[in-house]
C-alpha positions in Angstrom: 0.0 0.0 0.0 2.8 2.4 0.8 4.4 1.8 -2.6 1.1 2.6 -4.2 0.8 5.8 -2.3 4.3 6.8 -3.2 3.6 6.0 -6.9 0.4 8.1 -6.8 2.3 10.9 -5.0 5.1 10.9 -7.6 2.6 10.9 -10.5 0.8 13.8 -8.9 4.1 15.7 -8.3 5.1 15.1 -11.9 1.7 16.3 -13.2 1.8 19.4 -10.9 5.3 20.2 -12.1 4.3 19.9 -15.7 1.3 22.3 -15.1 3.6 24.8 -13.3 6.1 24.7 -16.2 3.4 25.2 -18.8 1.8 28.0 -16.8 5.2 29.6 -16.3 6.0 29.5 -20.0 2.6 31.1 -20.9 3.1 33.8 -18.2 6.6 34.5 -19.5 5.3 34.9 -23.1 2.5 37.2 -21.9 4.7 39.4 -19.7 7.6 39.8 -22.2 5.2 40.9 -24.9 3.8 43.7 -22.7 6.6 44.8 -20.5 9.8 46.8 -20.3 13.3 46.1 -21.5 14.4 44.7 -18.1 11.9 41.9 -18.4 12.8 41.3 -22.0 16.5 41.0 -20.9 15.5 38.4 -18.3 13.6 36.3 -20.8 16.6 34.1 -21.9 17.6 33.4 -18.3 14.0 32.5 -17.4 13.7 30.3 -20.5 17.0 28.5 -19.6 15.7 27.9 -16.0 12.5 26.5 -17.4 14.4 24.2 -19.8 16.6 23.0 -16.9 13.6 22.4 -14.7 11.9 20.4 -17.5 15.1 18.3 -18.1 15.3 17.5 -14.3 11.6 16.6 -14.3 12.0 14.2 -17.2 15.1 12.7 -15.5 13.1 12.3 -12.3 10.3 10.6 -14.3 12.7 8.2 -15.9 14.4 7.3 -12.6 11.1 6.8 -10.9 9.8 4.6 -13.7 13.0 2.5 -13.7 12.8 2.1 -9.9 9.2 1.1 -10.1 9.9 -1.5 -12.8 12.8 -2.9 -10.8 10.6 -3.2 -7.7 7.9 -5.0 -9.6 10.5 -7.3 -11.1 12.1 -8.0 -7.7 8.6 -8.8 -6.2 7.8 -11.1 -9.1 11.1 -12.9 -8.8 10.6 -13.3 -5.1 7.1 -14.6 -5.5 8.3 -17.2 -8.1 11.2 -18.3 -5.9 9.2 -18.5 -2.6 5.6 -19.3 -3.6 4.9 -21.2 -0.3 6.1 -18.3 1.8 3.8 -15.9 -0.1 0.9 -18.4 0.3 1.5 -18.6 4.0 1.8 -14.9 4.6 -1.4 -14.4 2.6 -3.2 -17.0 4.6 -2.1 -15.4 7.9 -3.2 -12.0 6.7 -6.6 -13.5 5.7 -7.0 -15.1 9.1 -6.0 -11.8 10.8 -8.5 -9.8 8.8 -11.2 -12.4 9.3 -10.6 -12.2 13.1 -10.8 -8.4 13.0 -14.0 -8.4 11.0 -15.5 -11.1 13.2 -14.9 -9.1 16.4 -17.3 -6.4 15.1 
């Protein structure tokens, strides 16, 4: 469950960052078109910072995706190597949940 929550949180972070980057680019275009020379001079630096942020975001996405795939593969390998352990743990969890539900 914790891994699922982390995956959802990462996906949400990535989606939020993409939205912030897109909004920042639109804001930059709107501001530079209507403002003074100082803002126009800042445009290249701001654009470079946005490119860098986008590159880091893409790198983060790739690393997170690779780690998730590795975790899934490790879990799958473990389940194939130790099927009886998995069955035992699952049975114990089922009994525990059954006891908790039965108490109500």
